[in-house]
N, C-alpha and C positions, 0 to 999 in steps of 0.2 A: 591795246596794248603792247607798243613796242617789243618789249622785250620781257622772259619769263623768269632772268635769274640774270643777278649783278655782281661780280668776283672783282673785290680791288685789292689789288696789295701797294702795302704803303711803307716807306721807310720813314722815320722821324726821329732827329736827333732831341729833341729839346720839347716838343707836343702841336707842332703847328701843321705839320703835315698830314698827323695822325688824326686833330680833329677833324680838319677838312674832308678827310676821307668821312670820318662818322659823319660829318654832315649831309653829304651824299649819301650811305648808307640810310639813314635815316627815311631822305625823301622817298629813296627804294623801298622801301619797307611801308612809308601811307602807301605807295601804288602796290601794297602787293605784292612786290616783285621775295623772290626769293634771295637771299643775298649773305657773302662770305666777305667777311674783311678777314683779309692776313699781315701780319708784319713779316718783311723780312729780316729780319734783323738774325745778323748768324746761321742766315740758310745754309746747310750744306746740300740739299736738291732742291730740283723746284715742281713744286705738287701741285696739278691741276684738280679743280673738282669736273668732275662727270659734267662734259658741256650737253646738256640734257636740253632741249627748247632753245628759244632763241634766247643768245648772254654776249651781253656787255661787260668785257673786262680794262677794267682803269687801271692808271700806276699813279700812285701821286708822290710825291718827294718833296727834300726841297732845293733849291740850288747853292753850288758851293762853287764858289769862283767861277760863275757862268756859265757849269755845268751841272749837270747831275752829278749825284756822291758814284764814285767808285762803285760801292757795293752793291748801287743800282741799274750801271751800267752792267755789271757781271754778272746781275739777274735778270735782265733783257737778252744777253747773249747766250746765256743757258736755256731759257726760255722755248720751249720745244715750237714747233714751224705747227700753221693752222691754214685751215681755208676759210675766206670770206669771214672772220668774226671781226665785231665792232668794238673800238678802243678806244678808250679817251687819257690825255695826259693832263697832271693837273701838277703845277710846280711854284709852292711857295718863293717867295723872291725878296727878305729884308725891306716891306714897308716901313716907313716914317712918316713922322707927325708934325707940322709946323704949325703953330697956332691952329687955325680951322682948316688948313691944306694939308690931304693927304697926298704924300709922296711915294711915287713910285719905284720897286726897285725895278733890276735888270735881267732879265733871263741869260741871254745870252745865245747857247748853244742846247740848254737846258728841256728847251719843247724839241728841235729841228732835230736834234742826231737819236734823243729814246725814237722818235717819230720814225726818224729812217729806219732804225734797225725792227721795228713793230712790222716798216709796211715790207718789207724783206723777210717777214716770217710769214707772211701771209695776211695783217691784219689791214683792217679798214680804221683811218682815224675819222672818228665820229666829232671831237672833241678835243682843244689845245685853249685850257685856260692858265693862265698867272695869275696868280694872289697874292697883294701884299701884304700879306699878311707879317708881323712885327719881325724888325731885325732882331736876332738876337746873337751875332758875332761879335761873343764880347770880350774878341782879342784889341777887336778896335775902340769898342766905346759902350760905356758901364746900360745894362738893360735897362731898358725904359720904364716911364712911372708906369704903375696900377693904370691910372686914368686913360692915361695914353692906348694900352696895352687894349682895355674893353673899350672903348673908340674905335680900334679899328680893327677890334674883332665883330661889333657888332657890324662893322658894314660889309668886310669882308663873308662873312654868313649870310649875306644876303645875296651879297653875289654868285658864291657857292649853291645855293637853294635856287638862284633861277638858271643859271648854268645844268643843275641836274635833273629840273624840271626841263628842260631843254631837250636835253637827250633823249632825258628816258620816254618821253615823245615822239622821238622819232627826227628831231632836227638836229642839224649840227652846227656848234662854235666853234669855229678858230679866232678866238680872240688874242692869241698868240701870234699872230701874223702879221697884226696891227703895226707891230713894232719889229717886220722885219729888216728893213735898212738896218737900224742901232742892233739887234741881236747879231748880223751876220758881221758886224764891223769889228767885234766884239770876240769873234772866234780868235785870233793872236791870242788874245787876252789868257782865255778859257785852257786853249791848250796847253799857256805857259804857267798857268797856277797847275792844271792837269799831271803835268809830268814835271813840275818842279815847285812849283808855290807849296802845295801841299804838302810837301816834304819837308822844306824848311820850318811849316806852322807846326807841325808833329813836333819839333823839339823848343816850344817855348812854352811846354808846360808844364808847372812842375809842383809836388806837394808839401810843403812847409812842415815845419815841427806842429801844427796843431793838429795832424794825422793821427788819427784814433787807430789806423786801421784795421777799421770797420769793412772792409772791401767793396764796399758799394759801387764804387767807379768799374771797378774787376768786374764784378757778376753783372752789371749793365753796360757798358761797352757794347754799343751794336757792332763794333766789327772786332771785337778780342785784341785793342791794341795796348792795353795797358799789363803789363807785367811786376810783376816784385822780380828785384834784380837787389842782391844784396840789402835784402830785408826791407826796400824803399821802391817806392810808386816808379815805373821807367816807361814813358809813353813809347811804342815800337813805329817805326812808317808805316803802321797801317791805320793809323790814326788819319781819319778823315777832317779835323774841327767842326764837330756837330756841339760842341760845347755841352754836351750831355751831363757829360763828369764833370764839368764847373758848377754845374747848377743845382745837381742833385748832389755833392757832398752836403752835408750837416754840419762840418765845421769850416765852412766854406776854406777849408784846405788846401784847396788845387786853387793855383794860379797862372795867370799869364806871366813870365819872367820877362813884361818890356825891359826894363834893362839891362839884364844878360842880354836880348834880343838886340838891344839898337848896340850894344858892346862889338855884338859878333859883325854886324854890317857894318860899320865904323872900322872896325879892323879890316875887316877882308876887302872893300871899296876904297878907303883911304892908306890901308899901309899895307897889306899884303898882295894886293894884284897892282898897285904900280911900284911894288919894288920887286915883282915878278916884269914886269913893262922893262924898267929900266935896266934889269940883268941880260935881257933880249936882246937892245940896243947897244950895252955893253959891250956882251962879245958878240955885235954886227949879226945874231942870228936870224930877228927879224923886226923890221920895224912896225909897229902896229896900225898907225897913224898914215902910212902910204900903201895901206891893203884897198882889198877892192871890198863893195858893198855886201858883197856872201863872205867873205871874211870877216867882216864886220858883225854880222851875225849868228856867225859860228863861234867867234869871240864870245859875244857876248850867251851862247850857252854854254861853252867854256870858264866863264866867270861865277855865272848861276850856277856851275855844278860845283865850282871852288867855296861857294858861301854854302852850300847842302854838305861839302864832306866837311868844312870848317864845323859848320854846325853841330854838325855829329859824333866831330872829334872831341868839338866842345863840351857838347849836352853829356856827352860821356864824363869827361873829368869835371865836371858842375853835377853832376850826378853823385860821385863818388866824396867832395868835400862836399854834400850837402848836409851830412853828418855831422859835421862840426857846426857848432850852433852860432859863431860869427859869422859864417857864411850862410847858413840859413834865413841869419834875420838879415844883410844884408842883399840880397835876392828877392827875401822879402818885403825890405820897405820900401826896396827900388822897382815892385809892380804896382800899378795901379789901379790891378783890382783886390791888391792887400786891404785898400781905403772902404769905407763904408758908402761912399758916393757913387762907387764901380757896382751898379746893382745888380744882384742877379739877375737870371730873366726866369717868371713865371708865369709860364702862360694860363689862361683858364682851363678849365678840366672841362668836359664834356662826358 
């Protein structure tokens, strides 16, 4: 037997990465290995069990914006250094199904960056497995149908079992490297999401008047991003858009404010930024169109920052106005997630 024990750390918004970690743990138990499965929600310290005997340490997490979620990267940065300990990385990544064809998601740097961090901390990477479990990003699409979810799950469980058997038997599996050219090409997008995109998305969730103040979303948020402000739910910039709150709300009261978000984008890019450019031209301060490529990139960062700042201020105003029934209804009915066809995501339980 290659290993004496396996330690698996996982972060999971709606359950996909958790289920993958459970599958690996089950294979390890069948091989009579000692197992330790740890959820890193709201972690304050990084405590690792005693590394007695030959140990394999694994990290399972979803892909957010072609990267590992910030909570996972923070956990890895705080993880203590080791000497020649084997490790694997598994990322779930928005799989879909079209008729009988399974469509893969994209990893970006969700494997590459964690692997680099772990190598610098003294780990040997023996496995890198992307896993195309069902997409659960309800900001962009409704939850998949139950039969599609189960079909994808059945396929993925076989993939994970095969992966676990191989690495536990001492073999190395680097499936993530097959998509390396595409993943490298996505680095700019993953950086853009990490530093800008997720901050805008954090201001797209609202609680409508259907909210009963049960506070399940507050207590279950893995990064403590949901607060009560003036007796109403408020999403802070800690939000990682993991979709847990949207899916677990028993009243379907948490919605993506699609209409409001679209309005913010239109106001910023169609009205506000052109207005700023016209002012700069009028006073002969700066001619945007005649600047260098480098300036164009800097200007893109500036406009994105304007979007985030304007979104934050608008969200504050919206939060105040949501106490009025008419505003609450407008926001709710202009959200696609209000309607029954916008299914919530329910993964199988294991």
